[in-house]
SENU-847853 format. One line per field, with one value per residue (C-alpha): residue in three letters; residue number from 1; x, y, z. Coordinates in steps of 0.1 Angstrom, whole numbers. Layout:
<marzas>
residu: (ALA_...) $
num: (NUM_...) $
u: (X_...) $
v: (Y_...) $
w: (Z_...) $
</marzas>
This chain:
<marzas>
residu: (MET_ARG_ALA_ARG_PRO_ALA_ALA_LEU_ILE_PHE_ILE_LEU_LEU_THR_ALA_LEU_ILE_ASP_ILE_ILE_GLY_ILE_GLY_LEU_ILE_ILE_PRO_VAL_LEU_PRO_GLY_LEU_VAL_LYS_GLU_LEU_ALA_GLY_SER_GLU_ALA_ALA_GLY_ALA_GLN_SER_ILE_GLY_TRP_LEU_THR_ALA_ALA_TYR_ALA_VAL_MET_GLN_PHE_VAL_PHE_ALA_PRO_ILE_LEU_GLY_ARG_LEU_SER_ASP_ARG_PHE_GLY_ARG_ARG_PRO_VAL_LEU_LEU_LEU_SER_LEU_ALA_GLY_MET_ALA_LEU_ASP_TYR_VAL_LEU_LEU_TYR_PHE_ALA_PRO_SER_LEU_TRP_TRP_LEU_PHE_LEU_GLY_ARG_VAL_LEU_ALA_GLY_ILE_THR_GLY_ALA_SER_LEU_THR_VAL_ALA_ASN_ALA_TYR_ILE_ALA_ASP_VAL_THR_PRO_PRO_GLU_GLN_ARG_ALA_LYS_ASN_PHE_GLY_LEU_LEU_GLY_ALA_THR_PHE_GLY_VAL_GLY_PHE_ILE_LEU_GLY_PRO_ALA_LEU_GLY_GLY_PHE_LEU_GLY_GLU_TYR_GLY_LEU_ARG_VAL_PRO_PHE_LEU_VAL_ALA_ALA_GLY_LEU_THR_ALA_LEU_ASN_LEU_LEU_TYR_GLY_LEU_PHE_VAL_LEU_PRO_GLU_SER_LEU_PRO_ALA_SER_ALA_ARG_ALA_LYS_GLY_PHE_GLU_GLY_ARG_ASP_LEU_ASN_PRO_LEU_LEU_PRO_LEU_LYS_ALA_LEU_THR_GLU_TYR_PRO_ILE_LEU_ARG_SER_LEU_ALA_LEU_THR_PHE_VAL_LEU_LEU_GLY_LEU_ALA_GLY_GLN_VAL_ILE_PHE_SER_THR_TRP_VAL_LEU_TYR_THR_GLU_ARG_VAL_LEU_ARG_TRP_SER_PRO_GLY_GLN_ASN_GLY_VAL_ALA_LEU_ALA_PHE_PHE_GLY_LEU_LEU_VAL_ALA_VAL_VAL_GLN_GLY_GLY_LEU_ILE_GLY_PRO_PHE_ILE_ALA_ARG_PHE_GLY_GLU_ARG_ARG_THR_ILE_MET_THR_GLY_LEU_VAL_ALA_SER_ILE_LEU_GLU_PHE_MET_LEU_LEU_ALA_PHE_ALA_ARG_SER_GLY_VAL_THR_LEU_TYR_ALA_SER_LEU_VAL_VAL_GLY_ALA_LEU_GLY_GLY_LEU_ALA_ASN_PRO_ALA_ILE_GLN_GLY_LEU_ILE_SER_ARG_GLN_VAL_SER_GLU_THR_GLU_GLN_GLY_ARG_VAL_GLN_GLY_ALA_VAL_THR_SER_LEU_ASN_SER_LEU_VAL_GLY_VAL_VAL_GLY_PRO_ILE_VAL_ALA_THR_ALA_VAL_TYR_ALA_TYR_GLY_ALA_GLY_HIS_GLY_PHE_PRO_GLY_ALA_ALA_PHE_LEU_MET_GLY_ALA_ALA_LEU_SER_VAL_ALA_GLY_THR_PHE_LEU_ILE_LEU_GLY_VAL_LEU_ARG_GLY_LEU_PRO_GLU_THR_GLY_LYS_PRO_GLY_MET_GLN_ASN_ALA) $
num: (1_2_3_4_5_6_7_8_9_10_11_12_13_14_15_16_17_18_19_20_21_22_23_24_25_26_27_28_29_30_31_32_33_34_35_36_37_38_39_40_41_42_43_44_45_46_47_48_49_50_51_52_53_54_55_56_57_58_59_60_61_62_63_64_65_66_67_68_69_70_71_72_73_74_75_76_77_78_79_80_81_82_83_84_85_86_87_88_89_90_91_92_93_94_95_96_97_98_99_100_101_102_103_104_105_106_107_108_109_110_111_112_113_114_115_116_117_118_119_120_121_122_123_124_125_126_127_128_129_130_131_132_133_134_135_136_137_138_139_140_141_142_143_144_145_146_147_148_149_150_151_152_153_154_155_156_157_158_159_160_161_162_163_164_165_166_167_168_169_170_171_172_173_174_175_176_177_178_179_180_181_182_183_184_185_186_187_188_189_190_191_192_193_194_195_196_197_198_199_200_201_202_203_204_205_206_207_208_209_210_211_212_213_214_215_216_217_218_219_220_221_222_223_224_225_226_227_228_229_230_231_232_233_234_235_236_237_238_239_240_241_242_243_244_245_246_247_248_249_250_251_252_253_254_255_256_257_258_259_260_261_262_263_264_265_266_267_268_269_270_271_272_273_274_275_276_277_278_279_280_281_282_283_284_285_286_287_288_289_290_291_292_293_294_295_296_297_298_299_300_301_302_303_304_305_306_307_308_309_310_311_312_313_314_315_316_317_318_319_320_321_322_323_324_325_326_327_328_329_330_331_332_333_334_335_336_337_338_339_340_341_342_343_344_345_346_347_348_349_350_351_352_353_354_355_356_357_358_359_360_361_362_363_364_365_366_367_368_369_370_371_372_373_374_375_376_377_378_379_380_381_382_383_384_385_386_387_388_389_390_391_392_393_394_395_396_397_398_399_400_401_402_403_404_405_406_407_408) $
u: (-928_-888_-866_-841_-814_-791_-819_-823_-787_-791_-817_-802_-770_-792_-807_-777_-757_-789_-797_-758_-761_-792_-779_-746_-765_-789_-763_-755_-789_-808_-775_-776_-814_-804_-780_-800_-832_-812_-823_-833_-864_-870_-850_-865_-906_-885_-872_-904_-920_-888_-896_-935_-931_-908_-940_-964_-947_-946_-975_-982_-958_-953_-982_-981_-946_-952_-984_-957_-936_-965_-970_-935_-911_-892_-857_-869_-886_-862_-836_-860_-855_-822_-813_-839_-821_-787_-796_-819_-783_-764_-792_-791_-755_-755_-787_-782_-813_-839_-859_-831_-838_-872_-868_-844_-869_-893_-876_-866_-905_-919_-890_-882_-897_-864_-881_-918_-898_-878_-900_-922_-891_-883_-921_-913_-886_-891_-917_-942_-934_-898_-912_-910_-878_-861_-884_-857_-827_-838_-843_-811_-795_-806_-790_-756_-765_-769_-739_-716_-739_-742_-709_-697_-719_-707_-673_-678_-696_-662_-651_-680_-719_-725_-696_-717_-742_-722_-705_-737_-748_-717_-729_-760_-752_-725_-758_-776_-747_-748_-787_-785_-756_-761_-798_-815_-852_-878_-913_-914_-938_-963_-968_-974_-1005_-1015_-1032_-1022_-1056_-1059_-1075_-1042_-1028_-1048_-1034_-1062_-1070_-1041_-1050_-1085_-1060_-1056_-1094_-1099_-1085_-1098_-1064_-1050_-1081_-1077_-1041_-1046_-1048_-1023_-1001_-1011_-1002_-969_-961_-971_-945_-918_-916_-912_-875_-870_-879_-863_-835_-809_-823_-822_-788_-771_-797_-797_-760_-744_-738_-716_-720_-696_-706_-748_-728_-713_-743_-763_-741_-743_-781_-773_-752_-777_-803_-792_-784_-813_-834_-807_-799_-830_-859_-860_-850_-877_-903_-895_-897_-922_-945_-952_-982_-954_-928_-949_-961_-922_-913_-937_-937_-897_-906_-929_-899_-878_-896_-897_-861_-850_-876_-862_-823_-802_-767_-750_-752_-791_-791_-771_-794_-828_-812_-804_-838_-850_-838_-856_-884_-874_-888_-917_-919_-908_-938_-962_-947_-945_-986_-993_-978_-992_-1029_-1025_-1013_-980_-995_-1006_-973_-959_-1002_-1002_-967_-974_-1007_-983_-958_-982_-1003_-969_-961_-994_-980_-950_-971_-985_-959_-923_-949_-960_-932_-911_-941_-941_-900_-903_-928_-914_-873_-888_-901_-878_-885_-871_-879_-921_-924_-905_-943_-955_-944_-950_-985_-990_-968_-989_-1024_-1013_-1003_-1040_-1052_-1028_-1041_-1077_-1060_-1038_-1059_-1087_-1058_-1044_-1010_-976_-943_-944_-922_-949_-971_-971_-976_-1005) $
v: (-2615_-2623_-2641_-2610_-2637_-2608_-2594_-2628_-2634_-2602_-2615_-2649_-2632_-2611_-2639_-2663_-2636_-2631_-2673_-2671_-2653_-2664_-2705_-2685_-2684_-2712_-2743_-2718_-2700_-2737_-2731_-2691_-2696_-2730_-2707_-2680_-2700_-2720_-2757_-2776_-2781_-2744_-2734_-2762_-2743_-2705_-2716_-2727_-2689_-2669_-2686_-2682_-2641_-2638_-2656_-2630_-2604_-2612_-2627_-2593_-2572_-2595_-2593_-2553_-2547_-2579_-2545_-2526_-2540_-2539_-2501_-2490_-2518_-2552_-2531_-2510_-2532_-2557_-2533_-2527_-2562_-2563_-2534_-2551_-2582_-2569_-2548_-2583_-2597_-2567_-2575_-2610_-2609_-2590_-2597_-2600_-2621_-2642_-2605_-2597_-2624_-2621_-2575_-2584_-2615_-2597_-2567_-2590_-2607_-2570_-2564_-2598_-2598_-2611_-2648_-2628_-2601_-2624_-2649_-2616_-2610_-2637_-2637_-2598_-2618_-2649_-2660_-2682_-2716_-2712_-2702_-2733_-2740_-2702_-2708_-2740_-2724_-2699_-2736_-2743_-2705_-2708_-2747_-2727_-2703_-2734_-2751_-2720_-2704_-2731_-2748_-2713_-2708_-2745_-2733_-2703_-2706_-2734_-2696_-2690_-2689_-2654_-2648_-2661_-2635_-2606_-2621_-2623_-2587_-2574_-2597_-2590_-2549_-2556_-2576_-2543_-2517_-2550_-2543_-2501_-2495_-2528_-2549_-2537_-2531_-2559_-2544_-2510_-2478_-2495_-2526_-2519_-2510_-2479_-2477_-2486_-2484_-2487_-2513_-2530_-2530_-2558_-2586_-2608_-2596_-2605_-2644_-2628_-2635_-2671_-2676_-2655_-2681_-2719_-2738_-2712_-2720_-2753_-2754_-2740_-2760_-2784_-2753_-2753_-2793_-2791_-2763_-2775_-2803_-2786_-2765_-2792_-2801_-2765_-2759_-2796_-2804_-2796_-2797_-2837_-2836_-2823_-2846_-2875_-2874_-2856_-2838_-2795_-2770_-2776_-2807_-2796_-2769_-2800_-2815_-2785_-2779_-2811_-2806_-2776_-2795_-2821_-2793_-2775_-2802_-2819_-2778_-2769_-2793_-2818_-2804_-2788_-2823_-2842_-2821_-2821_-2859_-2865_-2841_-2815_-2836_-2865_-2841_-2830_-2868_-2880_-2845_-2853_-2891_-2888_-2859_-2885_-2909_-2884_-2878_-2914_-2922_-2894_-2906_-2931_-2923_-2932_-2927_-2904_-2928_-2931_-2891_-2887_-2910_-2886_-2855_-2875_-2883_-2851_-2830_-2850_-2839_-2803_-2812_-2806_-2766_-2749_-2773_-2762_-2725_-2723_-2736_-2705_-2685_-2688_-2687_-2649_-2615_-2597_-2570_-2597_-2618_-2597_-2595_-2631_-2641_-2620_-2638_-2673_-2659_-2649_-2682_-2702_-2671_-2683_-2720_-2705_-2691_-2725_-2748_-2748_-2740_-2771_-2787_-2777_-2788_-2818_-2829_-2818_-2843_-2872_-2863_-2862_-2896_-2910_-2910_-2876_-2881_-2882_-2845_-2861_-2880_-2859_-2840_-2878_-2874_-2843_-2847_-2876_-2857_-2826_-2852_-2866_-2833_-2832_-2857_-2845_-2813_-2824_-2847_-2821_-2797_-2809_-2822_-2796_-2795_-2828_-2826_-2820_-2804_-2767_-2750_-2726) $
w: (-865_-877_-848_-837_-824_-807_-784_-774_-766_-742_-721_-720_-710_-680_-669_-668_-641_-628_-618_-614_-580_-567_-568_-549_-517_-522_-508_-475_-467_-450_-427_-421_-411_-389_-370_-367_-354_-329_-339_-369_-363_-360_-387_-416_-400_-404_-440_-449_-433_-450_-489_-479_-471_-507_-522_-504_-522_-558_-554_-551_-574_-598_-621_-616_-630_-655_-668_-661_-682_-709_-707_-709_-718_-704_-696_-671_-647_-654_-642_-611_-601_-602_-580_-554_-553_-549_-519_-510_-510_-487_-458_-455_-461_-425_-408_-371_-367_-386_-391_-414_-436_-432_-447_-476_-488_-488_-504_-530_-536_-537_-568_-582_-617_-632_-645_-654_-677_-693_-707_-717_-737_-752_-766_-779_-798_-810_-837_-817_-836_-823_-782_-770_-780_-766_-734_-729_-737_-709_-689_-705_-695_-657_-658_-661_-637_-616_-627_-616_-585_-568_-567_-564_-534_-518_-515_-509_-480_-464_-457_-440_-439_-453_-478_-507_-500_-503_-539_-554_-540_-561_-597_-590_-591_-621_-639_-631_-646_-680_-676_-677_-708_-723_-726_-756_-749_-766_-768_-793_-787_-811_-795_-760_-741_-741_-708_-668_-648_-608_-610_-626_-591_-580_-571_-579_-614_-634_-624_-648_-679_-671_-677_-701_-730_-725_-721_-695_-674_-679_-668_-640_-611_-630_-623_-590_-584_-599_-586_-552_-557_-571_-545_-525_-535_-535_-496_-481_-499_-483_-452_-460_-478_-447_-421_-438_-459_-439_-466_-464_-481_-505_-516_-519_-545_-565_-560_-575_-598_-614_-616_-631_-662_-668_-671_-691_-717_-714_-724_-743_-767_-761_-759_-795_-811_-785_-794_-831_-825_-809_-805_-777_-760_-757_-745_-717_-705_-709_-684_-657_-651_-649_-618_-603_-606_-590_-563_-551_-555_-539_-507_-504_-509_-481_-506_-523_-556_-553_-548_-576_-600_-589_-602_-638_-633_-622_-650_-676_-657_-673_-705_-694_-687_-715_-739_-711_-714_-754_-756_-727_-753_-787_-771_-761_-783_-782_-758_-737_-729_-706_-682_-693_-679_-650_-641_-645_-625_-599_-599_-589_-564_-544_-542_-535_-499_-489_-507_-488_-456_-455_-472_-441_-419_-434_-436_-398_-390_-413_-399_-362_-362_-381_-422_-432_-468_-465_-477_-515_-511_-507_-543_-560_-550_-562_-598_-605_-595_-617_-643_-644_-650_-678_-697_-698_-713_-734_-756_-759_-779_-813_-818_-823_-829_-849_-886_-911_-886_-885_-851_-842) $
</marzas>
């Protein structure tokens, strides 16, 4: 299989515009939810349920869309995802109540397959031995998007909590036009799955893909634990900084942009040499240990300096995911990439149903008892458990990625 650099650039640009739109709303969505909910406690719980509503829909529909991309190509599924996201932002902009926010998030979850398709697209156009590096480039693209998106969203949020939603809708609409007229299809007709059966509509069926390959079966529980930990930061970051540090949307935007810059450096420039020098096993473990330390710093952060230090450490945590993703992609055939990526997304979405509800509940309880960092301690414990579990998985695998060793 030969690399297709032009196609890789196309999908990375599409992902960049997509993540800028997502990043735009991060500094302001919790504030809008609290405004509509009427109090911080009600707002925190509503954020958890709002995120869970999105995750439920993505759990049901992402694997279906992933399988559709195996059958009909990546491009049409990506276009559908972008159209749904644009409509979601419009609904969020005009939402007069929490129910409208829920409607928008449900719609976004139904059509939200951009990450699934992007991962499958990269697997289509990249030789197996280069996939970990290119999955890292996708992570770096997300980092760049999180430099631009939250910074712009925080700036716009100073002029009104709803303004970033309108700008995000416009950017996503432009991305849709780009995909419609420029983005090439990555999956040739000869490599597509030949059928699409009614049983493919079962949202639990794609998870079977994680049991058909030994490493995927072993990694499934690890993904659950690490996914739950990741949901803690995703669900409570802005709530925590607004309460403990009294940060505005603009300050949150700057911090998230700084984190995006670090992620871009780590995943775009560091992960390739790191894997080449130390191998995938040490790369994964370095990332996981960094994530544990990040949670501990966040739990007790009472100043901007400590919080920014946690961002630096947390960016190193990004070493783990691309290396794990590379391991996964090498276990399956070309015609199964979309199915397996959809199954992984489905598993993460299932975790996303429980994670935000638990994380925001723990945050609300801790904040009510004088310790708003309680949720981050829970994240640290989950990361520790996931680290010990993946140690057992990695011991049963041959080391890859070192000089002089041939990748599978």
